[in-house]
FINU-288056 format. One line per field, with one value per atom (N, C-alpha, C): residue number from 0; residue in three letters; atom name; x, y, z. Coordinates in pm, whole numbers, always signed. Each point is the difference from the previous one (the first is absolute). Layout:
% FINU-288056
i: NUM, ...
aa: ALA, ...
at: CA, ...
xx: X, ...
yy: Y, ...
zz: Z, ...
END
This chain:
% FINU-288056
i: 0, 0, 0, 1, 1, 1, 2, 2, 2, 3, 3, 3, 4, 4, 4, 5, 5, 5, 6, 6, 6, 7, 7, 7, 8, 8, 8, 9, 9, 9, 10, 10, 10, 11, 11, 11, 12, 12, 12, 13, 13, 13, 14, 14, 14, 15, 15, 15, 16, 16, 16, 17, 17, 17, 18, 18, 18, 19, 19, 19, 20, 20, 20, 21, 21, 21, 22, 22, 22, 23, 23, 23, 24, 24, 24, 25, 25, 25, 26, 26, 26, 27, 27, 27, 28, 28, 28, 29, 29, 29, 30, 30, 30, 31, 31, 31, 32, 32, 32, 33, 33, 33, 34, 34, 34, 35, 35, 35, 36, 36, 36, 37, 37, 37, 38, 38, 38, 39, 39, 39, 40, 40, 40, 41, 41, 41, 42, 42, 42, 43, 43, 43, 44, 44, 44, 45, 45, 45, 46, 46, 46, 47, 47, 47, 48, 48, 48, 49, 49, 49, 50, 50, 50, 51, 51, 51, 52, 52, 52, 53, 53, 53, 54, 54, 54, 55, 55, 55, 56, 56, 56, 57, 57, 57, 58, 58, 58, 59, 59, 59, 60, 60, 60, 61, 61, 61, 62, 62, 62, 63, 63, 63, 64, 64, 64, 65, 65, 65, 66, 66, 66, 67, 67, 67, 68, 68, 68, 69, 69, 69, 70, 70, 70, 71, 71, 71, 72, 72, 72, 73, 73, 73, 74, 74, 74, 75, 75, 75, 76, 76, 76, 77, 77, 77, 78, 78, 78, 79, 79, 79, 80, 80, 80, 81, 81, 81, 82, 82, 82, 83, 83, 83, 84, 84, 84, 85, 85, 85, 86, 86, 86, 87, 87, 87, 88, 88, 88, 89, 89, 89, 90, 90, 90, 91, 91, 91, 92, 92, 92, 93, 93, 93, 94, 94, 94, 95, 95, 95, 96, 96, 96, 97, 97, 97, 98, 98, 98, 99, 99, 99, 100, 100, 100, 101, 101, 101, 102, 102, 102, 103, 103, 103, 104, 104, 104, 105, 105, 105, 106, 106, 106, 107, 107, 107, 108, 108, 108, 109, 109, 109, 110, 110, 110, 111, 111, 111, 112, 112, 112, 113, 113, 113, 114, 114, 114, 115, 115, 115, 116, 116, 116, 117, 117, 117, 118, 118, 118, 119, 119, 119, 120, 120, 120, 121, 121, 121, 122, 122, 122, 123, 123, 123, 124, 124, 124, 125, 125, 125, 126, 126, 126, 127, 127, 127, 128, 128, 128, 129, 129, 129, 130, 130, 130, 131, 131, 131, 132, 132, 132, 133, 133, 133, 134, 134, 134, 135, 135, 135, 136, 136, 136, 137, 137, 137, 138, 138, 138, 139, 139, 139, 140, 140, 140, 141, 141, 141, 142, 142, 142, 143, 143, 143, 144, 144, 144, 145, 145, 145, 146, 146, 146, 147, 147, 147, 148, 148, 148, 149, 149, 149, 150, 150, 150, 151, 151, 151, 152, 152, 152, 153, 153, 153, 154, 154, 154, 155, 155, 155, 156, 156, 156, 157, 157, 157, 158, 158, 158, 159, 159, 159, 160, 160, 160, 161, 161, 161, 162, 162, 162, 163, 163, 163, 164, 164, 164, 165, 165, 165, 166, 166, 166, 167, 167, 167, 168, 168, 168, 169, 169, 169, 170, 170, 170, 171, 171, 171, 172, 172, 172, 173, 173, 173, 174, 174, 174, 175, 175, 175, 176, 176, 176, 177, 177, 177, 178, 178, 178, 179, 179, 179, 180, 180, 180, 181, 181, 181, 182, 182, 182, 183, 183, 183, 184, 184, 184, 185, 185, 185, 186, 186, 186, 187, 187, 187, 188, 188, 188, 189, 189, 189, 190, 190, 190, 191, 191, 191, 192, 192, 192, 193, 193, 193, 194, 194, 194, 195, 195, 195, 196, 196, 196, 197, 197, 197, 198, 198, 198, 199, 199, 199, 200, 200, 200, 201, 201, 201, 202, 202, 202, 203, 203, 203, 204, 204, 204, 205, 205, 205, 206, 206, 206, 207, 207, 207, 208, 208, 208, 209, 209, 209, 210, 210, 210, 211, 211, 211, 212, 212, 212, 213, 213, 213, 214, 214, 214, 215, 215, 215, 216, 216, 216, 217, 217, 217, 218, 218, 218, 219, 219, 219, 220, 220, 220, 221, 221, 221, 222, 222, 222
aa: UNK, UNK, UNK, UNK, UNK, UNK, UNK, UNK, UNK, UNK, UNK, UNK, UNK, UNK, UNK, UNK, UNK, UNK, UNK, UNK, UNK, UNK, UNK, UNK, UNK, UNK, UNK, UNK, UNK, UNK, UNK, UNK, UNK, UNK, UNK, UNK, UNK, UNK, UNK, UNK, UNK, UNK, UNK, UNK, UNK, UNK, UNK, UNK, UNK, UNK, UNK, UNK, UNK, UNK, UNK, UNK, UNK, UNK, UNK, UNK, UNK, UNK, UNK, UNK, UNK, UNK, UNK, UNK, UNK, UNK, UNK, UNK, UNK, UNK, UNK, UNK, UNK, UNK, UNK, UNK, UNK, UNK, UNK, UNK, UNK, UNK, UNK, UNK, UNK, UNK, UNK, UNK, UNK, UNK, UNK, UNK, UNK, UNK, UNK, UNK, UNK, UNK, UNK, UNK, UNK, UNK, UNK, UNK, UNK, UNK, UNK, UNK, UNK, UNK, UNK, UNK, UNK, UNK, UNK, UNK, UNK, UNK, UNK, UNK, UNK, UNK, UNK, UNK, UNK, UNK, UNK, UNK, UNK, UNK, UNK, UNK, UNK, UNK, UNK, UNK, UNK, UNK, UNK, UNK, UNK, UNK, UNK, UNK, UNK, UNK, UNK, UNK, UNK, UNK, UNK, UNK, UNK, UNK, UNK, UNK, UNK, UNK, UNK, UNK, UNK, UNK, UNK, UNK, UNK, UNK, UNK, UNK, UNK, UNK, UNK, UNK, UNK, UNK, UNK, UNK, UNK, UNK, UNK, UNK, UNK, UNK, UNK, UNK, UNK, UNK, UNK, UNK, UNK, UNK, UNK, UNK, UNK, UNK, UNK, UNK, UNK, UNK, UNK, UNK, UNK, UNK, UNK, UNK, UNK, UNK, UNK, UNK, UNK, UNK, UNK, UNK, UNK, UNK, UNK, UNK, UNK, UNK, UNK, UNK, UNK, UNK, UNK, UNK, UNK, UNK, UNK, UNK, UNK, UNK, UNK, UNK, UNK, UNK, UNK, UNK, UNK, UNK, UNK, UNK, UNK, UNK, UNK, UNK, UNK, UNK, UNK, UNK, UNK, UNK, UNK, UNK, UNK, UNK, UNK, UNK, UNK, UNK, UNK, UNK, UNK, UNK, UNK, UNK, UNK, UNK, UNK, UNK, UNK, UNK, UNK, UNK, UNK, UNK, UNK, UNK, UNK, UNK, UNK, UNK, UNK, UNK, UNK, UNK, UNK, UNK, UNK, UNK, UNK, UNK, UNK, UNK, UNK, UNK, UNK, UNK, UNK, UNK, UNK, UNK, UNK, UNK, UNK, UNK, UNK, UNK, UNK, UNK, UNK, UNK, UNK, UNK, UNK, UNK, UNK, UNK, UNK, UNK, UNK, UNK, UNK, UNK, UNK, UNK, UNK, UNK, UNK, UNK, UNK, UNK, UNK, UNK, UNK, UNK, UNK, UNK, UNK, UNK, UNK, UNK, UNK, UNK, UNK, UNK, UNK, UNK, UNK, UNK, UNK, UNK, UNK, UNK, UNK, UNK, UNK, UNK, UNK, UNK, UNK, UNK, UNK, UNK, UNK, UNK, UNK, UNK, UNK, UNK, UNK, UNK, UNK, UNK, UNK, UNK, UNK, UNK, UNK, UNK, UNK, UNK, UNK, UNK, UNK, UNK, UNK, UNK, UNK, UNK, UNK, UNK, UNK, UNK, UNK, UNK, UNK, UNK, UNK, UNK, UNK, UNK, UNK, UNK, UNK, UNK, UNK, UNK, UNK, UNK, UNK, UNK, UNK, UNK, UNK, UNK, UNK, UNK, UNK, UNK, UNK, UNK, UNK, UNK, UNK, UNK, UNK, UNK, UNK, UNK, UNK, UNK, UNK, UNK, UNK, UNK, UNK, UNK, UNK, UNK, UNK, UNK, UNK, UNK, UNK, UNK, UNK, UNK, UNK, UNK, UNK, UNK, UNK, UNK, UNK, UNK, UNK, UNK, UNK, UNK, UNK, UNK, UNK, UNK, UNK, UNK, UNK, UNK, UNK, UNK, UNK, UNK, UNK, UNK, UNK, UNK, UNK, UNK, UNK, UNK, UNK, UNK, UNK, UNK, UNK, UNK, UNK, UNK, UNK, UNK, UNK, UNK, UNK, UNK, UNK, UNK, UNK, UNK, UNK, UNK, UNK, UNK, UNK, UNK, UNK, UNK, UNK, UNK, UNK, UNK, UNK, UNK, UNK, UNK, UNK, UNK, UNK, UNK, UNK, UNK, UNK, UNK, UNK, UNK, UNK, UNK, UNK, UNK, UNK, UNK, UNK, UNK, UNK, UNK, UNK, UNK, UNK, UNK, UNK, UNK, UNK, UNK, UNK, UNK, UNK, UNK, UNK, UNK, UNK, UNK, UNK, UNK, UNK, UNK, UNK, UNK, UNK, UNK, UNK, UNK, UNK, UNK, UNK, UNK, UNK, UNK, UNK, UNK, UNK, UNK, UNK, UNK, UNK, UNK, UNK, UNK, UNK, UNK, UNK, UNK, UNK, UNK, UNK, UNK, UNK, UNK, UNK, UNK, UNK, UNK, UNK, UNK, UNK, UNK, UNK, UNK, UNK, UNK, UNK, UNK, UNK, UNK, UNK, UNK, UNK, UNK, UNK, UNK, UNK, UNK, UNK, UNK, UNK, UNK, UNK, UNK, UNK, UNK, UNK, UNK, UNK, UNK, UNK, UNK, UNK, UNK, UNK, UNK, UNK, UNK, UNK, UNK, UNK, UNK, UNK, UNK, UNK, UNK, UNK, UNK, UNK, UNK, UNK, UNK, UNK, UNK, UNK, UNK, UNK, UNK, UNK, UNK, UNK, UNK, UNK, UNK, UNK, UNK, UNK, UNK, UNK, UNK, UNK, UNK, UNK, UNK, UNK
at: N, CA, C, N, CA, C, N, CA, C, N, CA, C, N, CA, C, N, CA, C, N, CA, C, N, CA, C, N, CA, C, N, CA, C, N, CA, C, N, CA, C, N, CA, C, N, CA, C, N, CA, C, N, CA, C, N, CA, C, N, CA, C, N, CA, C, N, CA, C, N, CA, C, N, CA, C, N, CA, C, N, CA, C, N, CA, C, N, CA, C, N, CA, C, N, CA, C, N, CA, C, N, CA, C, N, CA, C, N, CA, C, N, CA, C, N, CA, C, N, CA, C, N, CA, C, N, CA, C, N, CA, C, N, CA, C, N, CA, C, N, CA, C, N, CA, C, N, CA, C, N, CA, C, N, CA, C, N, CA, C, N, CA, C, N, CA, C, N, CA, C, N, CA, C, N, CA, C, N, CA, C, N, CA, C, N, CA, C, N, CA, C, N, CA, C, N, CA, C, N, CA, C, N, CA, C, N, CA, C, N, CA, C, N, CA, C, N, CA, C, N, CA, C, N, CA, C, N, CA, C, N, CA, C, N, CA, C, N, CA, C, N, CA, C, N, CA, C, N, CA, C, N, CA, C, N, CA, C, N, CA, C, N, CA, C, N, CA, C, N, CA, C, N, CA, C, N, CA, C, N, CA, C, N, CA, C, N, CA, C, N, CA, C, N, CA, C, N, CA, C, N, CA, C, N, CA, C, N, CA, C, N, CA, C, N, CA, C, N, CA, C, N, CA, C, N, CA, C, N, CA, C, N, CA, C, N, CA, C, N, CA, C, N, CA, C, N, CA, C, N, CA, C, N, CA, C, N, CA, C, N, CA, C, N, CA, C, N, CA, C, N, CA, C, N, CA, C, N, CA, C, N, CA, C, N, CA, C, N, CA, C, N, CA, C, N, CA, C, N, CA, C, N, CA, C, N, CA, C, N, CA, C, N, CA, C, N, CA, C, N, CA, C, N, CA, C, N, CA, C, N, CA, C, N, CA, C, N, CA, C, N, CA, C, N, CA, C, N, CA, C, N, CA, C, N, CA, C, N, CA, C, N, CA, C, N, CA, C, N, CA, C, N, CA, C, N, CA, C, N, CA, C, N, CA, C, N, CA, C, N, CA, C, N, CA, C, N, CA, C, N, CA, C, N, CA, C, N, CA, C, N, CA, C, N, CA, C, N, CA, C, N, CA, C, N, CA, C, N, CA, C, N, CA, C, N, CA, C, N, CA, C, N, CA, C, N, CA, C, N, CA, C, N, CA, C, N, CA, C, N, CA, C, N, CA, C, N, CA, C, N, CA, C, N, CA, C, N, CA, C, N, CA, C, N, CA, C, N, CA, C, N, CA, C, N, CA, C, N, CA, C, N, CA, C, N, CA, C, N, CA, C, N, CA, C, N, CA, C, N, CA, C, N, CA, C, N, CA, C, N, CA, C, N, CA, C, N, CA, C, N, CA, C, N, CA, C, N, CA, C, N, CA, C, N, CA, C, N, CA, C, N, CA, C, N, CA, C, N, CA, C, N, CA, C, N, CA, C, N, CA, C, N, CA, C, N, CA, C, N, CA, C, N, CA, C, N, CA, C, N, CA, C, N, CA, C, N, CA, C, N, CA, C, N, CA, C, N, CA, C, N, CA, C, N, CA, C, N, CA, C, N, CA, C, N, CA, C, N, CA, C, N, CA, C, N, CA, C, N, CA, C, N, CA, C, N, CA, C, N, CA, C, N, CA, C, N, CA, C, N, CA, C, N, CA, C, N, CA, C
xx: +3430, +65, -103, -106, -106, -66, -20, -61, +88, +131, +95, -1, -3, -3, -129, -113, -130, -9, +59, -8, +84, +96, +85, -65, +32, -54, +46, +124, +53, -76, -31, -76, -139, -66, -135, +4, +100, +13, +28, +77, +28, -126, -80, -128, -89, -4, -80, +49, +131, +58, -31, +22, -23, -148, -86, -145, -50, +58, -38, +34, +116, +40, -92, -37, -94, -131, -53, -125, +15, +117, +24, +1, +64, +0, -142, -79, -140, -76, +23, -70, +31, +125, +38, -78, -2, -73, -150, -51, -143, -42, +84, -31, -5, +99, +3, -125, -39, -121, -125, -5, -116, -19, +111, -8, -55, -9, -62, -148, -56, -141, -26, +104, -14, -12, +25, -10, -135, -90, -134, -30, -130, -46, +56, +6, +46, +142, +90, +140, +20, -71, +15, -52, -115, -57, +86, +57, +88, +126, +50, +118, -32, -117, -40, -14, -51, -13, +138, +91, +136, +70, -24, +62, -35, -117, -45, +52, +56, +49, +151, +69, +146, +60, +91, +67, -65, -119, -64, +77, +5, -68, +79, +126, +79, -70, -50, -74, -149, -75, -144, -61, -125, -71, +0, +49, +7, +108, +76, +103, +108, +44, +103, -52, -125, -61, -7, -37, -7, +139, +98, +139, +46, -33, +34, -71, -125, -77, +61, +43, +60, +130, +82, +126, -27, -101, -34, -52, -83, -52, +115, +92, +117, +82, +20, +77, -67, -132, -74, +3, -24, -1, +139, +104, +137, +37, -38, +31, -70, -129, -78, +45, +29, +43, +134, +95, +131, -11, -84, -18, -59, -102, -65, +98, +74, +92, +115, +48, +104, -52, -125, -62, -14, -46, -14, +137, +100, +134, +55, -31, +45, -66, -129, -73, +53, +29, +53, +139, +76, +135, +1, -105, -11, -148, -46, -141, -46, +90, -37, +33, -91, +18, +113, +61, +103, -62, +74, -48, -6, +104, +5, -3, -84, -5, +120, +42, +112, -45, +64, -41, +21, +98, +33, -79, -88, -82, -111, -11, -97, -142, -96, -141, -31, +59, -23, +49, +116, +56, -91, -50, -84, -135, -43, -133, +6, +118, +14, -95, -12, -84, -147, -47, -140, -26, +99, -15, -17, +76, -12, -136, -56, -135, -104, +12, -92, +5, +120, +15, -54, +19, -53, -152, -64, -146, -47, +77, -36, +5, +100, +12, -124, -47, -121, -119, -18, -112, +11, +120, +22, -34, +38, -31, -150, -63, -145, -78, +58, -67, +16, +124, +24, +42, +23, +35, -117, -54, -114, -134, -1, -125, -89, +48, -81, -37, +95, -23, -12, -31, -9, -126, +13, -115, -112, +34, -103, -21, -63, -14, +129, +74, +131, -18, +81, -8, +127, -11, +114, +48, +130, +57, -10, -50, -12, +68, +130, +71, -10, -11, -10, -122, -114, -123, +2, +62, +11, +83, +110, +85, -78, -71, -79, -107, -63, -101, +60, +117, +63, +34, +59, +44, -108, -121, -115, -63, +55, -48, +103, -47, +93, +90, -57, +80, +103, -32, +97, +123, -23, +110, +81, -69, +68, +89, -57, +76, +123, -19, +109, +110, -38, +99, +78, -69, +69, +100, -41, +88, +121, -20, +112, +98, -51, +89, +83, -64, +72, +104, -36, +93, +122, -21, +111, +98, -52, +85, +74, -71, +59, +116, -20, +105, +118, -30, +104, +102, -48, +91, +47, -93, +31, +105, -3, +97, +141, +19, +132, +44, -94, +31, +40, -72, +33, +139, +33, +133, +109, -23, +96, +15, -112, +2, +76, -19, +63, +141, +50, +139, +24, -106, +16, +33, -17, +25, +149, +30, +139, +7, +116, +15, -28, +42, -17, -131, -64, -122, -128, +8, -120, -85, +66, -75, -75, +63, -63, -117, +19, -105, -121, +26, -110, -76, +74, -64, -85, +55, -73, -126, +9, -116, -109, +40, -96, -70, +79, -55, -94, +44, -81, -132, +8, -121, -96, +55, -83, -67, +76, -54, -110, +25, -99, -127, +17, -116, -83, +68, -71, -64, +71, -52, -125, -1, -118, -117, +28, -106, -60, +76, -49, -126, -20, -118, -128, -10, -122, -20, +111, -11, -61, +40, -55, -148, -48, -143, -74, +57, -65, -16, +100, -4, -75, -41, -75, +85, +131, +90, -18, -17, -31, -145, -83, -142, -62
yy: -3918, +57, +52, -80, +41, +127, +10, +119, +122, -21, +110, +51, -91, +37, +75, -51, +62, +140, +20, +130, +106, -40, +96, +51, +122, +57, -80, -45, -79, -131, -62, -125, +18, +108, +26, +28, +74, +29, -128, -90, -128, -84, -1, -72, +58, +133, +65, -38, -4, -32, -143, -95, -142, -27, +51, -21, +69, +114, +70, -80, -64, -82, -121, -60, -114, +42, +115, +49, +39, +53, +41, -122, -108, -124, -52, +8, -42, +89, +130, +93, -26, -33, -31, -122, -106, -122, +27, +80, +32, +79, +94, +80, -87, -89, -90, -87, -50, -81, +79, +125, +86, +23, +13, +30, -118, -116, -115, +23, +101, +29, +40, +48, +38, -122, -119, -122, -69, +64, -55, -62, -24, -53, -139, -83, -137, -6, +73, -4, +69, +110, +70, -83, -63, -86, -124, -53, -117, +36, +119, +49, +11, +56, +14, -137, -98, -135, -64, +25, -54, +48, +126, +54, -83, -63, -78, -143, -41, -138, -8, +114, +1, -89, -87, -87, -134, -22, -131, -105, -123, -54, +14, +53, +16, +94, +112, +95, -25, +15, -17, +118, -17, +105, +131, +106, +137, +20, -103, +19, +98, -14, +91, +143, +17, +132, +62, -79, +52, +30, -80, +28, +135, +26, +129, +113, -21, +102, +30, -103, +19, +80, -37, +72, +147, +26, +137, +79, -62, +67, +38, -92, +26, +115, +0, +104, +136, +3, +126, +55, -85, +43, +49, -75, +38, +133, +15, +122, +121, -15, +111, +37, -101, +25, +73, -49, +64, +143, +21, +134, +95, -46, +83, +37, -99, +26, +91, -16, +89, +142, +11, +132, +69, -74, +57, +39, -82, +30, +126, +15, +117, +127, -9, +116, +41, -98, +30, +63, -41, +52, +148, +41, +142, +42, +29, +35, +123, +94, +118, -21, +43, -19, +88, -47, +80, +128, +108, +127, -6, -60, -13, -147, -36, -137, -30, -124, -39, +3, +84, +19, -125, -83, -117, -123, +13, -113, -24, -123, -30, -4, +12, -7, -136, -106, -135, -12, +61, -6, +70, +119, +79, -66, -88, -61, -148, -48, -142, -41, +85, -35, -5, +105, +1, -111, -26, -108, -134, -21, -124, -16, +110, -4, -33, +66, -26, -147, -54, -140, -96, +34, -84, -7, +115, +3, -72, +14, -66, -152, -51, -145, -56, +71, -43, -3, +110, +7, -107, -20, -97, -142, -34, -134, -17, +103, -7, -4, +55, +5, -130, -43, -111, -132, +1, -125, -54, +82, -46, +35, +103, +41, +87, +34, +78, +137, +66, +135, -1, -116, -11, +71, +79, +78, -82, -114, -86, -125, -100, -127, -77, -7, -68, -147, -48, -138, -75, -87, -81, -87, +6, -81, +63, +124, +71, +138, +1, +128, +95, -54, +87, +90, -59, +77, +94, -42, +86, +125, -18, +113, +96, -55, +84, +78, -66, +68, +120, -21, +106, +121, -26, +111, +49, -47, +55, +112, +27, +110, +112, +124, +113, +3, -33, +7, -112, -117, -108, +40, +68, +47, +109, +95, +110, -51, -85, -54, -76, -85, -84, +83, +93, +79, +92, +64, +86, -82, -120, -87, -44, -29, -42, +113, +122, +115, +20, -18, +7, -111, -118, -113, +32, +60, +35, +95, +102, +95, -70, -90, -73, -88, -70, -87, +82, +113, +85, +42, +37, +39, -121, -92, -113, -94, -25, -91, +54, +126, +61, +5, +34, +8, -136, -107, -135, -41, +37, -33, +68, +125, +71, -66, -39, -62, -132, -78, -132, +5, +121, +15, -18, +5, -20, +131, +111, +129, +32, +103, +43, +116, +65, +119, -29, -117, -34, -72, -51, -80, +74, +115, +74, +38, +43, +40, -118, -117, -120, -42, +6, -39, +93, +130, +95, -21, -29, -27, -127, -104, -125, +21, +84, +30, +70, +94, +73, -94, -86, -92, -101, -54, -100, +62, +120, +68, +27, +43, +30, -125, -109, -124, -58, -1, -55, +85, +132, +88, -18, +0, -16, -137, -103, -136, -20, +54, -14, +83, +124, +87, -50, -82, -53, -83, -59, -84, +84, +101, +82, +74, +41, +69, -96, -127, -100, -17, +2, -14, +126, +117, +126, +20, -48, +18, -112, -102, -109, -110, +14, -105, -126, +19, -109, +17, -99, +15, -136
zz: +1525, -118, -100, -21, -93, +51, +132, +59, -19, +15, -16, -143, -95, -141, -32, +50, -27, +60, +117, +67, -69, -81, -68, -128, -40, -123, -121, +3, -111, -13, +115, -1, -58, +39, -52, -150, -44, -143, -79, +59, -65, -12, +107, -3, -108, -10, -104, -139, -18, -131, -41, +90, -31, -24, +89, -16, -126, -33, -123, -124, +0, -114, -15, +113, -3, -65, +42, -57, -146, -36, -138, -93, +43, -80, -20, +106, -11, -99, +7, -89, -147, -29, -139, -49, +84, -38, -8, +92, +4, -124, -41, -118, -126, -14, -116, -3, +117, +9, -34, +46, -30, -149, -72, -143, -81, +62, -67, -28, +64, -22, -145, -70, -141, -91, +53, -81, +18, +73, +12, +135, +23, +128, +29, -104, +21, +53, -63, +43, +135, +23, +127, +116, -18, +105, +23, -107, +12, +79, -27, +74, +149, +33, +139, +68, -75, +54, +20, -95, +9, +126, +40, +121, +123, -2, +114, -3, -112, -12, -12, +11, -9, +108, -38, +96, +21, -57, +14, -80, +49, +119, +129, -9, +122, +97, -52, +82, -20, +108, -10, -76, -44, -73, +78, -62, +53, +105, +36, +102, -46, -123, -53, -3, -42, -4, +139, +98, +137, +55, -40, +42, -54, -126, -60, +73, +33, +72, +136, +71, +133, -12, -98, -22, -31, -83, -36, +119, +83, +119, +93, +21, +85, -58, -133, -66, +13, -21, +10, +141, +100, +139, +42, -36, +35, -66, -127, -75, +60, +28, +54, +141, +82, +138, +3, -80, -5, -51, -103, -57, +104, +72, +101, +112, +49, +110, -42, -123, -49, -16, -44, -15, +135, +101, +134, +56, -26, +49, -68, -127, -76, +53, +32, +51, +138, +85, +133, -8, -101, -15, -39, -75, -39, +10, +122, +21, -77, -28, -78, -146, -88, -142, -52, -109, -65, -56, +8, -54, -152, -60, -145, -37, -96, -47, -87, -3, -84, -145, -77, -140, -83, +38, -80, +40, +99, +42, -104, -47, -105, +57, -91, +39, +61, -56, +52, +143, +30, +135, +100, -40, +90, +25, -89, +14, +39, +40, +34, +113, +101, +115, -40, -70, -42, -101, -86, -97, +69, +108, +76, +62, +52, +59, -107, -116, -111, -42, -10, -42, +106, +127, +107, -4, -19, -12, -126, -108, -124, +13, +68, +18, +69, +104, +72, -95, -76, -95, -108, -51, -108, +44, +123, +52, +22, +56, +23, -131, -104, -129, -78, -23, -93, +66, +132, +67, +82, +87, +81, -64, -87, -64, +87, +119, +94, -55, -65, -53, -152, -57, -145, -51, -109, -49, -61, -59, -61, +82, -60, +69, -9, +110, +1, -36, -97, -46, +38, +95, +44, -116, -27, -108, -137, -8, -128, +11, +19, +20, -118, -122, -118, +11, +28, +10, +119, +109, +117, -29, -74, -38, -90, -98, -92, +78, +97, +82, +74, +60, +78, -87, -117, -84, -95, +22, -72, +81, +118, +84, +0, +6, -3, +124, +117, +121, +9, -59, -5, -79, -113, -83, +70, +63, +67, +113, +86, +114, -49, -100, -49, -66, -87, -74, +94, +94, +98, +80, +42, +79, -82, -130, -84, -28, -9, -15, +127, +115, +128, +9, -51, -1, -85, -116, -86, +67, +67, +72, +114, +68, +112, -48, -109, -55, -50, -64, -58, +106, +115, +107, +81, +26, +88, -56, -131, -61, +17, -31, +13, +146, +88, +143, +55, -43, +46, -48, -122, -54, +82, +40, +83, +137, +59, +133, -1, -107, -9, -58, -21, -44, -148, -80, -144, -72, +69, -62, -6, -70, -14, -95, -3, -84, -146, -47, -143, -29, +107, -22, +31, +65, +38, -121, -108, -119, -59, -3, -53, +88, +131, +94, -11, -13, -13, -131, -106, -129, +8, +67, +16, +83, +103, +85, -81, -85, -83, -99, -65, -100, +67, +113, +72, +47, +54, +48, -116, -114, -116, -55, -11, -55, +89, +131, +92, +3, +4, +0, -126, -116, -128, -11, +47, -9, +83, +122, +85, -51, -43, -48, -131, -74, -127, +17, +119, +22, +6, +87, -1, -132, -62, -129, -105, +4, -92, +18, +125, +26, -42, +31, -33, -151, -75, -145, -71, +74, -60, -62, +10, -50, +83, +132, +91, +41, -29, +32, +30
END
């Protein structure tokens, strides 16, 4: 039964919708946590340490954090796989391109595929930069995330990569949120306008919230 659902286009779209919502909830929490950097190194580093102790003593040190990571990896892989297979299925269904583009198709819709690729590459870079320290521009300091963040956004390329990725994220959320609502049956003639407005607001808030961190470092507010 699970195989039958997965093989269907509706099943893949449902997987994309559910995994997208999981990632969206994480992004909201992640953005709020990131903004703690404006309260200074002490509070930001304490927050990072708290993430590793969530659930203690019931959960061992970092177990909750690793559980969240596993859920996110599953969500990302499921989302990307379903998106790729739906894209290939769409191409096979109409191997020749349309002569005229749909005038009412939004820019976000037309760039969903490229936006997904950009975000996938960004995730790899972001982990290598601030999680493992492999691609970190300065001397990576384990247990000092505040200084690591400042190091990254003290470089021009760190800012460019991050801001471009966050703009792509905003476009992705703007279309993806509404699309997920339609897939899960939340849409309707009277609710579409509200859902589209909510998608626009959510995309704008998340984009602005994430970009606020490099902007804070660039302007010297965070140093």
